[in-house]
C-alpha positions as CSV (number, residue, x, y, z in Angstrom):
1,M,0.0,0.0,0.0
2,G,1.5,3.4,-1.0
3,Q,2.2,6.0,1.5
4,S,-0.1,9.1,1.2
5,N,1.4,12.6,1.2
6,G,-1.8,14.2,2.2
7,R,-2.6,15.7,5.7
8,A,-5.5,15.2,8.0
9,D,-6.6,18.8,7.4
10,G,-6.7,18.3,3.7
11,R,-3.9,20.7,2.9
12,E,-1.2,19.5,0.6
13,P,2.4,19.8,1.8
14,G,3.4,22.2,-0.9
15,Q,0.2,24.4,-0.6
16,E,1.0,28.1,0.2
17,R,-0.8,31.3,0.6
18,H,0.4,34.8,0.0
19,R,-0.6,37.9,2.0
20,G,1.3,40.8,0.5
21,A,4.9,40.1,1.3
22,V,4.0,37.3,3.7
23,T,4.0,33.6,2.5
24,L,1.9,31.1,4.6
25,R,2.1,27.3,4.4
26,R,0.5,24.4,6.0
27,Q,-1.0,25.1,9.5
28,A,-0.3,28.8,9.2
29,I,-2.9,29.1,6.4
30,T,-6.3,30.6,7.2
31,N,-9.3,31.1,5.1
32,S,-9.9,34.8,5.8
33,T,-8.5,37.7,3.8
34,A,-7.4,41.2,4.6
35,D,-10.4,42.6,2.6
36,Q,-12.8,40.4,4.6
37,R,-11.3,41.4,7.9
38,L,-11.4,45.1,6.9
39,L,-15.1,45.0,6.0
40,D,-16.2,42.7,8.8
41,S,-17.6,44.9,11.6
42,R,-17.8,41.8,13.9
43,G,-14.1,41.1,13.8
44,R,-11.6,41.0,16.7
45,G,-11.0,43.9,18.9
46,D,-7.3,43.9,19.2
47,W,-5.1,46.8,18.0
48,K,-4.3,45.1,14.7
49,T,-7.9,45.3,13.5
50,K,-8.2,49.1,14.3
51,D,-8.9,51.1,11.1
52,A,-6.1,53.6,11.9
53,W,-3.6,50.8,11.9
54,R,-5.0,49.3,8.8
55,A,-4.6,52.6,7.1
56,L,-0.8,52.3,7.4
57,R,-0.9,48.9,5.8
58,I,-3.2,50.2,3.0
59,L,-0.9,53.1,2.4
60,S,2.1,50.7,2.2
61,E,0.4,48.9,-0.6
62,F,-0.1,52.0,-2.6
63,V,3.5,53.1,-2.0
64,E,4.8,49.6,-3.0
65,G,2.7,49.7,-6.2
66,F,3.6,53.2,-7.2
67,D,7.3,52.6,-6.5
68,T,7.4,49.3,-8.4
69,L,5.5,50.4,-11.5
70,A,6.7,54.0,-11.8
71,D,9.1,53.2,-14.6
72,L,6.6,50.9,-16.4
73,P,6.5,51.5,-20.2
74,P,3.1,52.2,-21.9
75,A,0.8,49.3,-20.9
76,V,-2.5,47.7,-21.4
77,S,-4.5,45.9,-18.7
78,V,-6.1,42.6,-19.9
79,F,-8.9,40.9,-18.0
80,G,-10.6,37.6,-18.4
81,S,-11.6,34.4,-16.6
82,A,-9.2,32.4,-14.4
83,R,-11.3,29.4,-15.2
84,S,-10.8,29.3,-18.9
85,R,-8.9,26.3,-20.2
86,P,-5.7,26.9,-22.3
87,E,-7.3,25.4,-25.4
88,S,-10.4,27.7,-25.1
89,P,-11.0,30.4,-27.8
90,E,-10.6,33.2,-25.3
91,C,-7.2,31.9,-24.1
92,R,-6.0,31.6,-27.7
93,M,-7.2,35.0,-28.4
94,A,-5.6,36.5,-25.2
95,E,-2.3,34.9,-26.2
96,A,-2.4,36.4,-29.6
97,L,-3.4,39.7,-28.1
98,G,-0.4,39.8,-25.7
99,A,1.9,39.2,-28.6
100,A,0.4,41.9,-30.7
101,L,0.6,44.4,-27.9
102,A,4.3,43.5,-27.4
103,R,4.9,44.2,-31.0
104,A,3.2,47.5,-30.7
105,G,5.4,48.5,-27.8
106,Y,3.1,47.9,-24.9
107,A,3.6,45.9,-21.7
108,V,0.7,43.8,-20.5
109,I,-0.8,43.9,-17.0
110,T,-3.0,41.1,-15.8
111,G,-4.2,39.8,-12.4
112,G,-1.3,37.3,-12.6
113,G,-3.5,34.2,-12.3
114,P,-4.3,31.3,-14.6
115,G,-6.7,31.1,-17.6
116,V,-7.0,34.2,-19.8
117,M,-4.5,36.1,-17.6
118,E,-1.8,33.5,-18.0
119,A,-2.4,33.3,-21.8
120,A,-2.0,37.1,-22.1
121,N,1.1,37.0,-20.0
122,R,2.5,34.2,-22.1
123,G,1.8,36.0,-25.3
124,V,3.6,39.2,-24.4
125,S,6.5,37.4,-22.8
126,E,7.2,35.1,-25.7
127,A,7.0,38.2,-28.0
128,G,9.7,39.9,-26.0
129,G,7.4,42.4,-24.1
130,L,7.1,43.1,-20.4
131,S,4.6,40.8,-18.6
132,V,3.2,42.2,-15.3
133,G,1.0,40.4,-12.8
134,L,-0.9,42.0,-9.9
135,G,-1.9,39.2,-7.6
136,I,-4.5,39.4,-4.8
137,E,-5.0,37.5,-1.6
138,L,-8.1,35.2,-2.0
139,P,-9.6,32.3,0.1
140,F,-8.4,30.0,-2.6
141,E,-4.9,30.5,-3.7
142,Q,-4.2,31.1,-7.5
143,G,-0.6,32.2,-7.3
144,I,1.3,34.1,-9.9
145,N,1.7,32.3,-13.2
146,D,5.1,31.5,-14.6
147,W,4.9,34.0,-17.5
148,V,4.9,37.0,-15.3
149,D,8.1,39.0,-15.3
150,L,7.2,41.6,-12.6
151,A,4.7,40.6,-9.9
152,I,3.2,42.4,-6.9
153,D,0.9,40.7,-4.4
154,F,-1.9,42.8,-2.9
155,R,-4.0,42.4,0.2
156,Y,-6.7,44.9,-0.8
157,F,-8.7,44.9,-4.0
158,F,-9.0,48.7,-4.2
159,A,-5.2,49.3,-4.1
160,R,-4.7,46.7,-6.8
161,K,-7.5,48.1,-9.0
162,T,-5.9,51.6,-8.7
163,M,-2.7,50.1,-10.3
164,F,-4.7,48.5,-13.2
165,V,-6.0,51.9,-14.1
166,K,-3.2,54.2,-13.3
167,Y,-0.5,52.4,-15.2
168,A,-2.5,51.4,-18.2
169,Q,-3.4,53.2,-21.4
170,A,-6.4,50.9,-22.2
171,F,-8.4,48.0,-20.9
172,V,-9.1,44.8,-22.9
173,V,-11.7,42.6,-21.5
174,L,-12.1,39.0,-22.6
175,P,-14.8,36.5,-21.4
176,G,-14.9,36.3,-17.7
177,G,-17.0,36.3,-14.5
178,F,-17.9,38.7,-11.7
179,G,-14.4,40.0,-11.2
180,T,-14.0,40.6,-15.0
181,M,-17.4,42.5,-14.9
182,D,-16.3,44.5,-12.0
183,E,-13.2,45.7,-13.8
184,L,-15.2,46.5,-17.0
185,F,-17.9,48.5,-15.3
186,E,-15.4,50.4,-13.1
187,A,-13.4,51.5,-16.2
188,L,-16.6,52.6,-17.9
189,T,-17.6,54.6,-14.9
190,L,-14.2,56.3,-14.6
191,V,-14.4,57.2,-18.3
192,Q,-18.1,58.4,-18.1
193,T,-17.4,60.6,-15.1
194,G,-14.2,62.0,-16.5
195,K,-11.9,60.5,-13.9
196,V,-9.8,59.2,-16.8
197,T,-9.8,60.6,-20.3
198,R,-9.4,58.9,-23.7
199,F,-9.2,55.4,-22.0
200,P,-10.1,52.8,-24.6
201,V,-12.2,49.9,-23.4
202,V,-12.2,46.9,-25.7
203,L,-14.4,43.8,-25.4
204,M,-13.0,40.8,-27.2
205,G,-15.4,37.9,-27.9
206,V,-18.5,39.2,-29.9
207,D,-20.6,36.2,-29.2
208,Y,-19.9,36.4,-25.4
209,W,-20.5,40.1,-25.0
210,R,-23.3,40.7,-27.5
211,G,-26.1,39.9,-25.1
212,L,-24.7,42.3,-22.5
213,L,-24.3,45.1,-25.1
214,D,-27.9,44.6,-26.3
215,W,-29.2,44.9,-22.7
216,L,-27.2,48.0,-22.2
217,R,-28.7,49.6,-25.4
218,D,-32.3,48.2,-25.2
219,T,-32.8,48.5,-21.5
220,M,-30.4,50.7,-19.7
221,A,-30.1,53.4,-22.5
222,A,-33.7,53.0,-23.6
223,E,-34.8,53.8,-20.1
224,G,-32.5,56.8,-19.8
225,K,-30.2,55.4,-17.2
226,I,-27.2,56.0,-19.4
227,G,-26.9,58.2,-22.5
228,A,-26.6,56.8,-26.0
229,V,-23.2,58.4,-26.2
230,D,-22.0,56.2,-23.3
231,L,-22.4,53.1,-25.6
232,E,-19.6,54.6,-27.7
233,L,-17.1,54.1,-24.9
234,I,-17.0,50.4,-25.8
235,C,-15.3,48.8,-28.8
236,L,-16.5,45.2,-29.5
237,T,-14.3,43.0,-31.7
238,D,-13.0,39.5,-32.3
239,D,-10.0,40.9,-34.3
240,V,-6.8,41.2,-32.4
241,N,-5.2,43.6,-34.8
242,A,-8.4,45.8,-34.7
243,A,-8.2,45.9,-30.9
244,V,-4.6,47.0,-30.9
245,R,-5.2,49.5,-33.6
246,H,-8.1,51.1,-31.7
247,I,-5.7,51.4,-28.7
248,V,-2.8,52.9,-30.7
249,E,-5.2,55.4,-32.4
250,A,-6.7,56.5,-29.2
251,E,-3.3,57.1,-27.6
252,A,-2.2,59.1,-30.6
253,I,-5.3,61.3,-30.3
254,L,-4.7,61.9,-26.7
255,S,-1.1,62.7,-27.3
256,A,-2.1,65.2,-29.9
257,E,-4.6,66.8,-27.6
258,Q,-2.1,67.0,-24.8
259,E,0.5,68.7,-27.1
260,A,-2.1,71.1,-28.3
261,V,-3.0,72.1,-24.7
262,R,0.7,72.5,-23.9
263,E,1.2,74.7,-26.9
264,E,-1.8,76.8,-26.1
265,A,-0.6,77.3,-22.6
266,V,2.9,78.4,-23.7
267,A,1.3,80.8,-26.3
268,L,-1.0,82.3,-23.7
269,T,1.8,82.8,-21.2
270,A,3.9,84.5,-23.8
271,A,1.0,86.8,-24.8
272,E,0.3,87.7,-21.2
273,Q,4.0,88.6,-20.6
274,R,4.0,90.8,-23.8
275,A,0.9,92.6,-22.7
276,A,2.3,93.2,-19.2
277,A,5.5,94.6,-20.7
278,E,3.6,97.0,-23.1
279,H,0.9,98.1,-20.7
280,P,1.9,97.8,-17.1
281,P,-1.0,98.2,-14.7
282,A,-1.3,101.4,-12.6
283,G,-0.4,99.5,-9.5
284,A,2.9,98.3,-11.1
285,A,3.7,101.9,-12.1
286,R,3.1,103.1,-8.6
287,S,5.2,100.2,-7.2
288,A,8.0,101.2,-9.6
289,G,7.7,104.8,-8.4
290,A,7.8,103.8,-4.8
291,A,10.8,101.6,-5.4
292,A,12.6,104.5,-7.0
293,G,11.7,106.8,-4.0
294,Q,13.0,104.2,-1.5
295,R,16.3,104.1,-3.5
296,A,16.6,107.8,-3.2
297,V,15.8,107.8,0.5
298,A,18.5,105.1,1.0
299,E,21.1,107.3,-0.7
300,R,20.3,110.5,1.5
301,P,21.9,109.5,4.7
302,A,25.4,109.3,3.1
303,T,24.9,112.8,1.6
304,G,23.6,114.3,5.0
305,A,26.7,112.8,6.8
306,A,29.0,114.5,4.5
307,G,27.2,117.7,4.9
308,S,27.4,117.4,8.8
309,A,31.1,116.8,8.5
310,T,31.5,119.9,6.3
311,A,29.5,122.0,8.8
312,E,31.7,120.9,11.8
313,S,34.7,121.7,10.0
314,R,33.2,125.2,9.2
315,A,32.4,125.5,12.9
316,G,36.0,124.7,13.9
317,A,37.3,127.3,11.6
318,G,34.9,129.9,13.2
319,G,36.4,129.1,16.7
320,S,39.6,130.8,15.8
321,G,37.9,134.1,15.2
322,G,35.4,133.2,12.5
323,R,31.9,134.7,12.5
324,G,30.5,131.2,12.8
325,D,31.6,130.8,16.4
326,R,28.3,130.5,18.2
327,S,30.0,129.6,21.5
328,G,31.9,132.9,21.6
329,G,28.7,134.9,21.3
330,V,27.2,133.1,24.3
331,R,30.2,133.8,26.4
332,R,30.1,137.4,25.5
333,A,26.6,137.7,26.7
334,G,27.6,136.2,30.1
335,D,30.6,138.5,30.4
336,E,28.4,141.4,29.8
337,G,26.0,140.3,32.5
338,G,28.9,139.8,35.0
339,G,30.4,143.2,34.5
340,S,27.3,145.1,35.3
């Protein structure tokens, strides 16, 4: 009879769980997550569960993400199901997409897990691009797939989601479940409300997404819950090249708009400077006059000191019989009074 490697608690010897920088194995593994403990008002009362203390840990995740991804080249965030099989149409599409994005000069950011995420990471990595994975602590461990070049493990979903948006020029969303839908609608909300601008959102998998888009148009837009223009935020395609072209064109438009804004700002500043030089305001003229007066006053003490020295020298000359000897006059008046 063969010897079993299993454990009484059902955990395999090699199983591990990640909590940010912490790795847990065997009996150290628990089924709760940092997000769950943060949102659970019935949690423990010790100091580690205080929101003020948690704020420091949350801040550290943002710092870690910002510091690690600061030098990332232009990138595209790719989302899709972790449950998709490698031979599925969406995984083949994701792998081709990753390669095409690499050839266009983009890095690829995924959740770092299996399925569609792993396929996109593999495509960009094999094509020579940078493959990024942003992992998350879950009750069931997925782990970072082997095709990720740069990985960060997060405890909190909201910190991780910030990195997906902040360091990407676009979202590409392939067939997926609740998590994929969450990322899709957050991106649409950010664009709709102007929190991000010119942020392409591409849905790949026409058959999969057609029903959702029909509902958005025929129900949500028809009842006035969104505007018809909001539907234009989404690009639906099965063509990898069309998806990449849509992203490249959107980035070019954004770059041109930003350059136009910079040029307009420079021209406006130059015009304001010329106008100020040609027609100084009355206040500026008064200030200039006041400054000139202050300079004149500052020069007067030196002139007065020289004049005082000249007067003293004249007084000294009068003491030897000159008419300017005022002390001699006083003495004469006293002499006259004493002689009477």
